[in-house]
N, C-alpha and C positions, 0 to 999 in steps of 0.2 A: 471288798468284802460284801457289798450289797449283792453283787452278781452271784457270789457263792451262796448266800442265804436264800436268794431267789431260786437257786438251783436245788435247794433242799439240804445244803451242807450245814450241819449244826455248828455254830460258832459261839464260843464263850469268851467274854471279856473278863480278864482277871488281872490282879496286880501281884506281881511276883515278889518283889522285895522293895518296899517303899523307902527303906532307909538308904539303899544303894542307888536306886533310880530316882529318888526325890519326886515320887509320884504316888498318889493314892488312887483308889478305885474311882472315886468321883472325877479326878483328873482324867483318867482313862476313858470314862464315859463321855466327858466333854470333848475330848479329842476325837472319839469315834463319831460323835454327832457332827462336829465341825469338819472333820477331814473325810468322812465317808458317807455323810448324809443320813445317818441313822436317826430314827425317831424314838420317842419314849417307848412305843410299842415294840420296836426292834430290840431295845435294851431289855424290856420285860421278857420277850421271847428268848433272848440269849440267856437270861438268868434262869428261866425254866429249863433250857437245855443243860445248864450247869447242874441243876438239881437232878435231872434225869440221868446224867452221866457220872454222878458222884459215887463214892464207895460206901454208901449206906445200904442196909438191907431194904427190901421192897417196902416193908411197913413203915420204916423210918423215912424213906424217900417220899412215900405218899403223904405222910404227915407234914414234912417240910414243904413239899410242893403245894399242899392245900393252904398252909400258913402263908407262904409267899404270895399265892394268888389272892388271898384275902388282903394282904398288905398292899399289893399292887393296885387292887380295886379301890382301897381307901385312899391311896395316893392319887389315883385318877379323879376321884370325887373331890378331894381337897384342892387339887390343882385345876378343876374344871375341864378335865380332858375327856 
């Protein structure tokens, strides 16, 4: 996956059906870090890609992206990243 993202391919990490797969999004993030060497910044970029490719109109998408970026920055500060 790292080679794909380095080549510019947008990748989203998502959880399809936690009740069937016995996995939540946090588990998927941990697996992505452990198995593919992703960093917190890679996960944040993936989440921004998710917002940019979602089915909201442009105004709603911009608002969601701005809110997410603010939350990600607060997380970085809280965690000392």
